[in-house]
C-alpha positions in Angstrom: 16.5 20.3 -8.9 17.2 16.6 -8.9 17.7 15.0 -12.4 14.6 13.2 -13.6 14.7 9.5 -14.2 12.7 7.2 -16.4 10.4 6.1 -13.5 9.4 9.5 -12.1 5.8 9.2 -13.4 5.1 7.3 -10.2 4.9 9.5 -7.1 4.5 7.5 -3.9 2.5 9.3 -1.1 4.3 8.9 2.2 1.1 9.2 4.2 2.8 7.6 7.3 2.8 9.0 10.8 6.2 10.6 11.0 9.5 11.4 9.3 11.3 8.3 10.6 8.6 6.0 9.3 8.7 7.9 5.9 12.5 7.5 5.7 12.3 3.8 6.6 9.7 3.3 3.9 11.7 5.1 1.3 14.8 3.1 2.1 12.8 -0.1 1.9 11.5 0.9 -1.6 14.9 1.9 -2.7 15.6 2.7 -6.3 12.1 1.5 -7.4 10.8 5.0 -6.8 12.4 8.4 -7.4 9.6 10.7 -6.5 7.7 11.1 -3.1 4.8 13.1 -1.9 4.8 14.5 1.6 1.5 15.8 2.8 0.0 18.1 5.4 -0.6 15.2 7.8 3.1 14.8 8.3 3.9 18.5 8.7 4.1 18.3 12.5 5.9 14.9 12.3 9.0 16.2 10.6 7.8 16.4 7.1 10.0 19.2 5.9 13.0 17.6 7.5 12.1 14.4 5.7 11.7 16.3 2.4 15.2 17.8 2.7 16.8 14.5 3.7 15.2 12.5 0.8 16.3 15.2 -1.7 19.8 16.0 -0.4 20.9 12.6 0.9 18.9 10.2 -1.4 18.5 12.2 -4.6 14.7 11.9 -4.6 12.3 14.4 -6.1 9.8 15.9 -3.7 6.1 16.8 -4.0 5.0 18.9 -1.0 1.2 18.5 -0.8 0.2 21.4 1.4 -3.0 22.6 -0.5 -2.4 26.1 0.7 -5.4 28.4 1.0 -5.5 31.8 2.6 -5.4 35.5 1.8 -3.0 36.4 -0.9 -0.3 37.9 1.2 -0.2 34.9 3.5 0.0 32.4 0.6 2.8 34.4 -1.0 4.8 34.5 2.2 4.3 30.7 2.8 5.3 29.8 -0.7 8.4 32.0 -0.5 9.5 30.1 2.6 8.7 26.6 1.3 10.6 27.0 -2.0 13.8 27.4 0.0 13.6 23.6 0.6 14.1 23.2 -3.2 10.9 21.1 -3.6 9.8 20.1 -7.0 6.0 20.4 -6.7 3.8 22.4 -4.3 0.0 22.4 -4.1 -2.3 25.2 -3.5 -6.1 25.5 -3.9 -7.1 26.5 -7.4 -8.8 29.8 -6.5 -7.3 32.4 -8.7 -6.2 34.8 -5.9 -4.4 31.9 -4.3 -2.7 30.8 -7.5 -1.5 34.3 -8.3 -0.1 34.8 -4.9 1.7 31.4 -5.0 3.2 32.2 -8.4 4.5 35.5 -7.0 5.9 33.8 -3.9 7.8 31.2 -5.8 9.7 33.9 -7.6 12.5 32.5 -9.9 12.6 29.1 -8.2 12.1 25.9 -10.1 9.3 24.8 -7.8 6.1 24.1 -9.8 2.8 25.3 -8.4 0.0 22.8 -8.8 -3.6 23.9 -8.3 -6.2 21.6 -6.8 -9.5 21.6 -8.6 -11.9 19.4 -6.7 -10.5 16.9 -4.2 -10.6 13.3 -5.5 -12.3 12.2 -2.3 -15.3 14.4 -3.2 -18.4 13.7 -5.3 -21.5 15.7 -6.1 -23.1 15.0 -2.7 -20.0 16.5 -1.0 -20.1 19.6 -3.1 -23.8 20.0 -2.2 -22.9 19.8 1.5 -20.2 22.4 1.0 -22.7 24.8 -0.9 -20.7 24.5 -4.1 -22.7 25.7 -7.1 -24.9 23.1 -8.9 -23.6 21.3 -11.9 -21.7 18.2 -13.0 -18.4 17.6 -11.1 -16.4 17.3 -14.3 -17.8 20.6 -15.6 -16.8 22.4 -12.3 -13.3 20.8 -12.4 -12.8 22.0 -16.0 -13.9 25.5 -15.0 -11.6 25.6 -12.0 -8.7 24.1 -14.1 -9.0 26.8 -16.8 -9.2 29.6 -14.3 -6.2 28.3 -12.3 -4.0 27.9 -15.3 -4.9 31.4 -16.5 -3.9 32.7 -13.0 -0.4 31.2 -13.4 -0.5 27.6 -12.2 2.2 25.4 -13.6 -0.1 22.4 -13.5 -3.1 20.8 -11.9 -4.1 18.2 -9.5 -7.2 16.4 -10.8 -8.8 12.9 -10.6 -8.0 10.5 -13.4 -11.6 10.9 -14.5 -10.9 14.5 -15.6 -7.4 14.1 -16.9 -8.3 13.7 -20.6 -10.8 16.6 -20.5 -8.2 18.9 -18.8 -5.5 17.9 -21.3 -7.8 19.0 -24.1 -8.1 22.5 -22.7 -6.2 25.2 -24.6 -4.9 26.5 -21.4 -3.4 23.1 -20.5 -0.9 23.0 -23.4 2.5 22.2 -21.9 1.2 22.1 -18.3 1.5 19.4 -15.8 -1.4 17.1 -14.8 -0.9 15.1 -11.6 -3.5 12.5 -10.6 -4.1 11.2 -7.1 -6.9 8.7 -6.7 -4.9 6.1 -8.6 -5.4 2.5 -7.6 -3.9 -0.7 -9.1 -6.5 -3.2 -10.3 -7.9 -5.0 -7.2 -6.8 -2.5 -4.7 -9.1 -1.1 -2.0 -10.5 2.4 -2.8 -10.1 3.7 0.7 -11.5 7.3 0.9 -11.1 7.9 -2.9 -14.3 8.1 -5.0 -13.0 9.1 -8.5 -10.3 6.6 -9.2 -8.6 4.8 -12.1 -5.7 2.4 -12.7 -2.2 3.7 -13.3 -2.4 2.7 -17.0 -5.7 4.4 -17.5 -4.6 7.6 -15.8 -1.5 8.1 -18.0 -3.4 7.0 -21.1 -5.8 9.8 -20.4 -3.1 12.4 -20.1 -1.6 12.4 -16.6 2.1 13.3 -16.5 2.4 11.8 -13.0 0.3 9.5 -10.8 0.2 9.5 -7.0 -0.2 6.1 -5.3 -0.1 5.8 -1.5 -1.7 3.0 0.5 -1.5 0.3 -2.1 2.3 0.6 -1.9 3.2 1.6 1.7 0.6 -0.8 3.2 1.7 -3.7 1.0 3.5 -6.7 2.6 6.4 -5.8 0.3 6.2 -2.1 -0.7 9.2 -2.4 -3.1 7.5 -5.2 -5.0 4.2 -3.2 -5.0 6.0 -0.2 -6.4 7.8 -2.2 -9.1 4.4 -3.7 -10.2 3.0 -0.2 -10.7 6.2 0.8 -12.6 5.8 -2.2 -14.8 2.2 -1.3 -15.6 3.3 2.3 -16.5 6.1 1.0 -18.7 3.7 -1.2 -20.6 1.4 1.7 -21.6 1.6 3.4 -24.9 0.9 6.9 -23.7 2.2 10.3 -24.8 5.5 11.3 -23.2 4.9 13.4 -20.0 5.5 17.1 -19.9 8.9 17.7 -18.5 9.9 20.5 -16.1 
């Protein structure tokens, strides 16, 4: 795995159309960012090739956000193939059979399996539409978080609104919490509904934050990334869990 650097709490989501655009963005941002997320939307646009190039040629850490969900045997096989790319983080849905299969598939690799609780773009109305059981969103997130950690997840994906509550779970001791849905003050929310600023997210217990459009859509992405880094550096928050 690539050595960690002081600024790796910030993960920039390269939610751009293809690998060439992603590489150009990473080169434009330069050493202001050491960690990038590549999602499902770029998979057919050369996402895996981009992940390998950013890691091997540019020394970046890679979060592959695939949110895998399938029968256990299929998840296990998919994870076994993906960890060959020496990725740092890989997401799966937090259902226990999925998490157990992913943990088996990663074998002895250093890749960390992060379980998705409830997508940060969803609120109670969305859960109702998907026939998810009644109850407060935060309560459901906490239930899913505990179950996923007990099933073998190395950490969790959760909104900043739940980070502090998850950090307080006994099962979360020493585990990673990664929060998407982070927006610098004044930034547009986009399709995110449960959001917080970078400072608030890490204060509430996040080890890493994910920021996408506010950086890659900025007139000067490097400067936008540096502004987030400066905000993170100013926060008196617990040191992140290190893996």
